[in-house]
C-alpha positions as CSV (number, residue, x, y, z in Angstrom):
1,M,-37.1,-11.0,42.0
2,S,-35.9,-12.5,38.7
3,K,-36.0,-10.4,35.6
4,Q,-37.7,-11.6,32.4
5,P,-35.5,-11.9,29.4
6,R,-35.6,-8.9,27.1
7,G,-36.3,-9.4,23.4
8,L,-34.0,-6.6,22.3
9,G,-30.9,-8.4,23.5
10,K,-31.5,-11.2,21.0
11,G,-30.7,-9.2,17.9
12,L,-32.5,-9.8,14.6
13,G,-33.8,-13.1,15.8
14,A,-36.0,-11.3,18.4
15,L,-37.4,-9.0,15.7
16,L,-37.8,-11.2,12.7
17,G,-37.6,-14.7,13.9
18,D,-35.1,-17.4,13.1
19,Q,-36.9,-18.5,9.9
20,A,-36.7,-14.9,8.5
21,I,-33.0,-14.7,9.3
22,S,-32.3,-18.0,7.5
23,Q,-34.0,-16.5,4.4
24,I,-31.9,-13.3,4.8
25,R,-28.7,-15.3,5.1
26,K,-29.5,-17.6,2.2
27,P,-26.7,-17.8,-0.3
28,V,-27.0,-15.5,-3.3
29,E,-28.7,-17.2,-6.3
30,Y,-28.5,-15.9,-9.9
31,V,-31.9,-17.0,-11.1
32,H,-32.6,-17.4,-14.8
33,K,-29.0,-16.9,-15.7
34,T,-27.4,-19.2,-18.2
35,V,-24.5,-21.4,-17.3
36,V,-21.8,-20.8,-19.9
37,T,-20.5,-23.9,-21.7
38,S,-18.9,-24.5,-25.1
39,D,-22.4,-25.4,-26.3
40,T,-24.1,-22.2,-25.2
41,P,-25.5,-20.3,-28.2
42,E,-23.7,-17.1,-29.0
43,D,-26.9,-15.0,-28.8
44,E,-27.5,-16.2,-25.2
45,K,-23.9,-15.3,-24.3
46,A,-24.4,-11.8,-25.6
47,M,-27.8,-11.3,-23.9
48,A,-27.0,-12.4,-20.4
49,D,-25.8,-9.7,-18.0
50,I,-24.5,-12.1,-15.4
51,M,-23.4,-15.5,-16.4
52,L,-22.5,-18.6,-14.3
53,I,-19.2,-19.7,-15.8
54,P,-17.5,-23.0,-14.9
55,A,-14.5,-22.2,-12.7
56,G,-12.2,-24.3,-14.9
57,F,-13.1,-22.0,-17.9
58,I,-11.6,-18.9,-16.1
59,E,-8.0,-17.9,-16.1
60,A,-6.1,-15.2,-14.2
61,N,-5.5,-11.7,-15.4
62,P,-1.9,-11.4,-16.8
63,Y,-2.2,-7.6,-16.2
64,Q,-3.1,-8.0,-12.5
65,P,-1.5,-5.0,-10.7
66,R,-1.8,-6.6,-7.3
67,M,1.4,-8.4,-6.4
68,S,0.2,-10.4,-3.4
69,F,-3.0,-11.7,-1.8
70,D,-3.4,-12.1,1.9
71,T,-4.0,-15.7,2.7
72,E,-5.9,-15.1,5.9
73,A,-8.2,-12.5,4.2
74,L,-8.9,-14.9,1.3
75,E,-9.9,-17.6,3.8
76,G,-12.3,-15.1,5.5
77,L,-13.8,-14.1,2.2
78,A,-14.2,-17.8,1.2
79,E,-16.1,-18.5,4.4
80,S,-18.4,-15.6,3.7
81,I,-19.0,-16.9,0.2
82,R,-19.8,-20.4,1.5
83,S,-22.5,-18.8,3.8
84,L,-23.9,-16.1,1.6
85,G,-22.6,-16.7,-1.9
86,L,-20.7,-14.2,-4.0
87,I,-22.4,-10.8,-3.6
88,Q,-20.4,-9.0,-6.3
89,P,-19.7,-11.0,-9.5
90,I,-16.3,-10.8,-11.1
91,T,-15.7,-9.3,-14.6
92,V,-14.2,-11.3,-17.4
93,R,-13.6,-11.1,-21.1
94,R,-14.2,-14.1,-23.5
95,K,-11.2,-15.4,-25.3
96,S,-12.8,-18.4,-26.9
97,A,-15.9,-20.6,-26.5
98,D,-14.7,-22.1,-23.3
99,R,-12.0,-19.7,-22.1
100,Y,-12.5,-16.6,-20.1
101,Q,-9.9,-14.2,-18.6
102,I,-10.4,-12.1,-15.5
103,I,-10.6,-8.4,-15.9
104,S,-11.3,-7.6,-12.3
105,G,-12.1,-9.6,-9.2
106,E,-9.2,-12.0,-9.1
107,R,-9.3,-12.0,-5.3
108,R,-13.0,-12.9,-5.3
109,F,-12.3,-15.6,-7.9
110,R,-9.6,-17.2,-5.7
111,A,-11.9,-17.1,-2.7
112,C,-14.6,-18.8,-4.7
113,R,-12.2,-21.6,-5.6
114,L,-11.3,-21.9,-1.9
115,A,-15.0,-22.0,-1.1
116,G,-15.5,-24.9,-3.6
117,L,-17.7,-23.1,-6.1
118,E,-17.9,-24.9,-9.4
119,E,-19.6,-22.0,-11.2
120,I,-18.6,-18.4,-10.8
121,P,-21.0,-15.5,-11.4
122,A,-19.4,-13.0,-13.8
123,Y,-20.1,-10.0,-16.0
124,I,-18.7,-10.5,-19.6
125,R,-17.0,-7.6,-21.2
126,D,-15.8,-7.3,-24.8
127,T,-12.4,-5.6,-24.7
128,N,-8.9,-5.8,-26.1
129,D,-5.6,-6.1,-24.2
130,Q,-5.2,-2.4,-23.7
131,G,-8.8,-2.0,-22.5
132,M,-8.4,-4.9,-20.2
133,L,-5.2,-3.5,-18.7
134,E,-6.9,-0.1,-18.1
135,M,-10.0,-1.6,-16.5
136,A,-7.9,-4.0,-14.3
137,I,-5.6,-1.2,-13.0
138,V,-8.3,1.4,-12.6
139,E,-10.6,-1.0,-10.8
140,N,-7.8,-1.9,-8.3
141,I,-6.7,1.7,-7.8
142,Q,-10.3,2.8,-7.1
143,R,-10.7,0.1,-4.4
144,E,-7.8,1.9,-2.6
145,D,-6.3,-1.3,-1.1
146,L,-3.1,-1.4,-3.0
147,D,0.1,-0.5,-1.3
148,P,1.8,2.8,-2.4
149,I,4.4,1.1,-4.6
150,E,1.7,-1.0,-6.3
151,V,-0.2,2.1,-7.0
152,A,2.8,3.9,-8.4
153,M,3.7,0.9,-10.6
154,S,0.1,0.7,-11.8
155,Y,0.3,4.4,-12.9
156,Q,3.6,3.8,-14.6
157,R,2.1,0.9,-16.6
158,L,-0.9,3.0,-17.7
159,I,1.5,5.6,-19.0
160,E,3.9,3.2,-20.7
161,E,1.6,0.4,-22.0
162,C,-1.5,2.5,-22.7
163,S,0.4,5.5,-24.1
164,L,-1.4,7.9,-21.7
165,T,-0.2,11.2,-20.5
166,Q,-0.3,12.0,-16.7
167,E,-3.3,14.2,-17.4
168,Q,-5.2,11.5,-19.2
169,M,-4.3,9.0,-16.5
170,A,-5.5,11.3,-13.7
171,L,-8.9,11.5,-15.5
172,R,-9.0,7.7,-15.9
173,V,-8.5,7.0,-12.2
174,G,-10.4,9.9,-10.8
175,K,-7.3,11.5,-9.1
176,K,-5.8,14.9,-9.2
177,R,-2.7,15.2,-11.4
178,A,-0.6,16.3,-8.5
179,S,-1.5,13.1,-6.6
180,V,-0.5,11.0,-9.6
181,T,2.8,12.8,-10.0
182,N,3.6,12.3,-6.3
183,Y,3.0,8.5,-6.6
184,L,5.2,8.2,-9.7
185,R,8.0,10.0,-7.9
186,L,8.1,7.2,-5.3
187,L,9.6,5.0,-8.0
188,K,12.7,7.2,-8.0
189,L,13.5,6.1,-4.4
190,P,16.2,3.4,-3.8
191,A,14.9,-0.2,-3.9
192,K,15.4,-0.6,-0.2
193,I,13.2,2.3,0.7
194,Q,10.5,1.2,-1.8
195,H,10.5,-2.2,-0.1
196,D,10.1,-0.6,3.4
197,L,7.3,1.6,2.1
198,K,5.6,-1.3,0.5
199,V,5.6,-3.4,3.7
200,G,4.5,-0.4,5.8
201,L,7.6,0.4,7.7
202,L,7.3,4.0,6.7
203,S,4.6,6.2,5.3
204,V,4.1,8.0,2.0
205,G,4.6,11.2,4.0
206,H,8.1,10.0,5.1
207,A,8.9,9.0,1.5
208,K,7.9,12.4,0.1
209,V,10.4,14.0,2.6
210,L,13.1,11.6,1.6
211,L,12.6,12.5,-2.0
212,G,13.9,15.9,-1.2
213,V,17.3,14.4,-0.2
214,E,19.6,14.1,-3.2
215,N,22.1,11.6,-1.9
216,A,20.8,8.0,-2.1
217,D,23.0,6.7,0.7
218,L,21.8,9.5,3.0
219,Q,18.2,8.6,2.0
220,E,18.7,5.0,3.1
221,H,20.5,6.1,6.3
222,L,17.5,8.3,7.1
223,C,15.1,5.5,6.3
224,D,16.9,3.3,8.8
225,L,16.6,6.1,11.4
226,I,12.8,6.4,10.8
227,I,12.3,2.7,11.5
228,K,14.8,2.5,14.4
229,D,13.7,5.6,16.2
230,D,10.0,5.6,15.1
231,L,10.4,9.2,13.7
232,S,7.4,11.1,12.7
233,V,7.3,13.0,9.4
234,R,7.9,16.3,11.3
235,Q,10.8,14.8,13.3
236,L,12.3,13.6,10.0
237,E,12.0,17.1,8.5
238,E,13.7,18.6,11.5
239,K,16.6,16.1,11.3
240,I,17.2,16.8,7.7
241,K,17.2,20.6,8.4
242,R,19.8,20.1,11.1
243,L,21.9,17.9,8.7
244,E,21.6,20.5,6.0
245,G,22.6,23.3,8.5
246,S,25.7,21.4,9.6
247,A,26.7,20.7,6.0
248,S,26.2,24.4,5.1
249,K,28.4,25.5,8.1
250,R,31.1,23.0,7.1
251,K,31.0,24.3,3.5
252,E,31.4,27.9,4.7
253,A,34.4,26.9,6.9
254,G,35.9,24.9,4.1
255,Q,36.0,21.8,6.2
256,D,36.1,18.3,4.9
257,L,35.5,16.1,7.9
258,P,35.9,12.3,8.0
259,E,32.7,10.3,8.4
260,E,33.5,9.4,12.0
261,Y,33.2,13.1,13.0
262,F,29.7,13.4,11.5
263,K,28.6,10.3,13.5
264,M,30.0,11.8,16.7
265,L,28.3,15.1,16.0
266,E,25.0,13.3,15.5
267,I,25.3,11.2,18.6
268,V,26.4,13.9,21.0
269,G,24.3,16.6,19.3
270,K,21.0,14.9,20.0
271,Y,21.4,15.5,23.8
272,F,22.0,19.2,23.3
273,E,19.4,20.0,20.5
274,N,22.3,19.9,18.1
275,S,23.9,23.1,19.5
276,I,27.3,21.7,18.9
277,S,30.2,22.8,16.6
278,L,33.5,21.4,15.6
279,K,36.7,22.7,14.1
280,R,39.5,20.5,12.8
281,T,42.8,21.2,11.2
282,A,44.3,19.2,8.3
283,A,46.6,17.6,10.9
284,G,43.6,16.2,12.8
285,K,43.7,18.6,15.7
286,G,40.8,20.8,16.7
287,T,38.1,21.8,19.2
288,M,34.5,20.8,19.8
289,T,32.1,23.3,21.4
290,V,28.9,22.2,23.1
291,H,26.2,24.8,24.0
292,F,23.6,23.7,26.6
293,S,20.4,25.5,27.7
294,S,20.0,23.8,31.1
295,D,21.5,21.6,33.7
296,D,19.0,18.9,32.7
297,E,20.7,18.5,29.3
298,V,24.1,17.9,30.9
299,K,22.6,15.4,33.4
300,K,20.8,13.5,30.6
301,F,24.1,13.3,28.6
302,L,26.0,12.2,31.7
303,K,23.4,9.5,32.5
304,A,23.7,8.2,28.9
305,L,27.5,7.9,29.3
306,E,27.1,6.1,32.6
307,D,24.4,3.7,31.3
308,S,26.6,2.8,28.3
309,G,29.5,2.0,30.7
310,I,31.9,4.6,29.3
């Protein structure tokens, strides 16, 4: 016996009808809003809450904190705008009769251009350069889609260019002062680590741990290990503790070992939970002691030697 089709499986069409859906999905229209041109009276410009501004009248924000725009995401947003219109207008400031500068919404503006819109819905705000910088940065930070380094650099710009204290800036962006301070500290990391953090090869948690390491070369070495061995934040902390413990022992013993010895201790030590010690004389003679807790540790080390062809 064949089953009759069930209406619930057809989504909104079954409930509202195709005609109703076409009305729901109709592109957004800004009814009774003035299209801004050089001939638009000043009082009308001041009265309109949302204006339709010719795309050619709008220029990018020179204070834009975002450093890159994902092309695929822009194409997706452009397709949505073609179908439904721009749901959230951009915000601009007027520079002259036919020149407007974006305060916030540059990604939406770019998508509108890709979608072929000739007129862009926009709120018009009256502000100076500093106010524009503050609004642009705060709006982007509150959207929470900047990478950690972009956030840190945005905070730094607010402090330097708007003469804000960390406390004032924390209030502007709605964040705790400690959070702001932690982001600003990321800018003290070597450029290589900042890049890896920016592109997502390590987390902010990793970066905070690396900030506790004083030597920049060691920071970069540990960063490489995070990426190579996919270390968690906890594993990174443990590795640093072991390194600090080894350094402390060497200091107590008055040893000044060549770099090759440190590398050997690290390679061999990982098979024995770093229960390994080394003594070396100035002439280059010495002993290395390995402590193991089970036969399995020895077998694992022996297998690693065999697999490497040693």
